C-alpha positions, -999 to +999 in steps of 0.1 A: +127-140-003+106-133-033+117-149-066+131-124-090+107-133-118+077-129-095+090-096-082+093-084-118+058-095-125+044-078-094+062-046-103+049-047-139+013-052-126+013-024-100+030+002-123+000-002-146-025+008-119-035+044-125-031+055-088+006+044-090+014+071-115-011+096-101+006+096-067+041+092-083+049+061-062+086+053-063+114+033-046+093+002-045+109-028-028+095-062-020+101-093+001+077-122+007+046-107+023+059-072+024+062-041+003+078-007+009+075+025-012+078+062-011+052+088-023+065+124-027+046+151-010+028+173-035+010+205-024-020+195-045-026+166-020-024+187+011-053+189+036-066+219+053-036+222+076-009+221+048+002+185+054-004+153+035-042+148+034-053+119+056-074+104+028-044+103+005-024+086+033-052+060+035-050+055-002-013+049+001-018+024+029-045+006+009-023+004-022+009-008-004-011-034+014-024-048-019+012-049-033+024-068-003-003-094-008+007-098-044+041-111-033+023-141-019-003-147-046-004-150-084+000-116-099-034-118-115-051-126-081-085-109-078-089-092-045-106-063-029-104-043+004-131-053+028-122-028+056-094-007+069-086+016+097-059+042+102-046+061+132-029+094+125-001+101+149+015+133+135+012+155+105+032+144+075+050+175+061+073+156+037+074+126+014+059+096+030+075+061+033+049+032+035+059-002+048+033-030+046+035-065+061+010-093+056-002-104+090-017-137+078-025-149+043-056-170+048-076-189+022-100-159+018-090-131+042-057-114+043-050-087+070-020-064+064-003-040+088+010-007+074+033+019+089+037+053+074+068+074+081+078+110+072+112+118+055+129+119+089+116+085+099+090+097+123+059+074+124+030+095+112+003+069+109-005+032+114-031+013+095-046-022+092-061-031+059-081-063+053-085-079+018-106-107+006-091-130-021-117-137-048-120-166-073-136-144-100-144-108-108-177-098-092-205-089-117-206-053-128 
């Protein structure tokens, strides 16, 4: 179980990330190594077949994976996605519920499994996201 003060710090950090507000992420819950959240379906994020755009679903998977990692690291941990894959199983015609679980927090690498469900609980996509934990911000 995540300590209440760490949970509050993680929530404070992620709500300041612009994509959090842009996608209107809500109903965020945490446990050690996991995060769950909901993103409401908005027509402006539909793909060509009037369902949640796959690229937006990937963005949601990437974000919730990061949030799950933050439950096991300092909230100011610097990290970045190294790679990810997603398998789309069904169109998402409703809000999406994302559930992320850290597979293994290594010294540097941290793979995360993400399941995406529609409003009825149907599994619409599965993803794996890999992050690298960094000691300092790369030069820009």
